[in-house]
C-alpha positions in Angstrom: 68.1 104.1 108.3 67.0 101.5 110.4 68.7 98.2 109.9 67.2 94.3 111.2 70.4 93.9 113.7 70.8 97.4 114.9 73.7 97.5 118.1 74.6 101.0 118.4 78.5 101.2 120.0 80.0 104.5 120.6 83.2 104.9 118.9 85.0 106.8 121.6 84.6 103.9 124.4 87.4 101.9 122.6 90.0 104.5 122.5 90.5 104.0 125.9 92.2 100.1 126.4 89.3 99.0 123.9 86.3 97.0 124.2 84.7 93.6 123.6 81.6 93.2 122.6 78.9 90.4 121.8 76.2 91.1 118.9 73.4 88.4 119.2 70.2 88.6 117.8 66.9 87.9 118.9 64.4 85.4 117.1 62.9 88.7 115.8 65.9 90.0 114.4 66.8 86.5 113.1 63.9 86.1 111.0 64.1 89.9 109.6 68.1 89.2 108.9 66.6 86.2 107.1 64.6 87.9 105.1 66.9 90.6 103.8 69.9 88.2 103.1 67.0 85.6 101.1 67.6 82.5 103.2 65.0 80.2 104.3 65.3 80.7 108.3 68.4 81.6 110.9 68.8 79.4 114.0 71.6 81.3 115.5 73.2 84.3 114.7 76.2 85.8 117.0 79.5 87.8 116.6 81.9 88.8 119.3 84.1 91.8 118.4 86.7 93.0 120.0 87.4 96.6 119.1 90.8 98.7 119.8 91.1 102.1 118.3 94.8 102.4 115.5 97.8 104.0 117.0 98.5 107.3 115.1 94.9 107.4 113.1 92.6 109.2 114.8 88.8 107.9 114.7 90.0 104.6 113.4 89.3 101.5 115.0 90.2 97.4 114.5 87.9 95.4 115.0 88.7 91.8 115.3 85.5 89.6 115.3 84.0 86.5 115.2 80.8 85.3 113.9 78.8 81.8 114.7 75.4 81.4 112.6 73.2 78.7 111.6 71.2 79.3 108.2 68.8 77.0 106.6 69.2 77.4 103.2 68.1 76.0 99.3 70.3 73.3 97.9 71.3 75.0 94.5 70.7 71.2 92.9 68.2 69.9 94.9 66.2 72.6 95.7 65.9 70.4 99.2 66.1 72.7 102.4 69.1 72.4 104.6 71.7 73.9 107.3 74.7 75.4 106.8 76.7 76.9 109.5 79.6 79.3 110.3 82.1 80.0 112.1 84.7 82.1 111.0 87.0 85.0 112.1 87.3 88.4 110.6 89.0 91.6 110.9 87.2 95.4 109.4 88.7 98.9 110.0 85.8 101.5 111.4 86.4 104.7 109.7 84.9 107.9 110.3 82.4 108.4 107.6 84.0 110.3 104.6 87.4 108.9 105.6 87.7 105.8 103.3 90.7 105.0 101.5 90.5 104.4 97.9 93.0 101.3 98.1 91.9 98.4 95.9 94.3 95.5 97.4 91.8 92.8 97.7 93.9 91.8 101.3 93.5 94.9 102.5 90.3 95.2 105.8 87.5 95.7 104.9 86.2 99.5 105.9 82.7 100.2 107.4 82.3 103.8 108.1 80.4 105.5 110.5 79.0 108.7 111.1 77.9 110.9 114.4 80.6 109.1 116.3 78.2 105.7 116.6 79.2 102.3 115.0 76.9 99.9 114.5 77.5 96.7 115.0 74.7 94.8 114.4 75.0 96.0 110.9 78.6 94.7 110.6 77.9 91.4 111.6 74.8 91.1 109.0 77.8 92.5 106.1 79.7 89.9 107.2 77.6 87.3 107.3 76.3 87.7 103.7 80.0 87.6 102.7 81.0 84.5 104.6 77.4 82.9 103.0 78.4 80.3 100.4 77.6 81.7 96.8 76.1 78.5 95.5 75.0 76.4 98.5 75.2 72.7 98.3 73.4 70.3 100.6 76.2 68.2 102.1 77.0 65.3 100.0 75.3 66.6 96.8 76.7 67.3 93.8 76.6 69.1 90.3 75.7 66.8 87.2 78.9 67.9 85.4 80.9 67.1 88.8 79.9 63.0 88.7 80.6 62.7 85.0 84.1 64.0 85.4 84.3 61.8 88.5 83.1 58.8 86.9 85.1 59.1 83.5 88.6 57.4 82.8 91.3 59.8 83.3 92.1 58.1 79.7 88.5 58.5 78.1 89.4 62.0 76.6 92.5 61.0 75.4 90.5 57.8 73.1 88.8 60.2 70.4 92.6 60.6 69.2 93.2 57.4 68.5 93.9 56.3 65.4 91.5 54.7 63.5 92.2 51.2 61.8 
């Protein structure tokens, strides 16, 4: 499988004291990732990983990461393009393919399976970006019509309909 942003890395390199790797997408990769994620454009995409083995768990690595991105998104209210900035830390567990846990805990670290002792850090970065993007992007300062109605109404307006008629 070919991904838009591929950075294969040997997992065994983290077993000897850990490693720190930065993945930076070039212009062609950013364009391909933007098409995949359905955004107008990606001006910046960089992700730093600090990898370390999980003690007592052969082949499992913890990846502490920090992702930075600047995306051009379309506002769901006005359809105007605007810039969404993302700068967020995350944690994932890289596990040998087939050894993923059945844990349904939403607070548990996400598991990213890898095969042939190679981890694709580029694909992991794209997956994290997809999780961090606003699901319903709104241009700063733009409110939904119902938000405006709720804000402009008096807090007692809803009670007025219960007033006894004379």
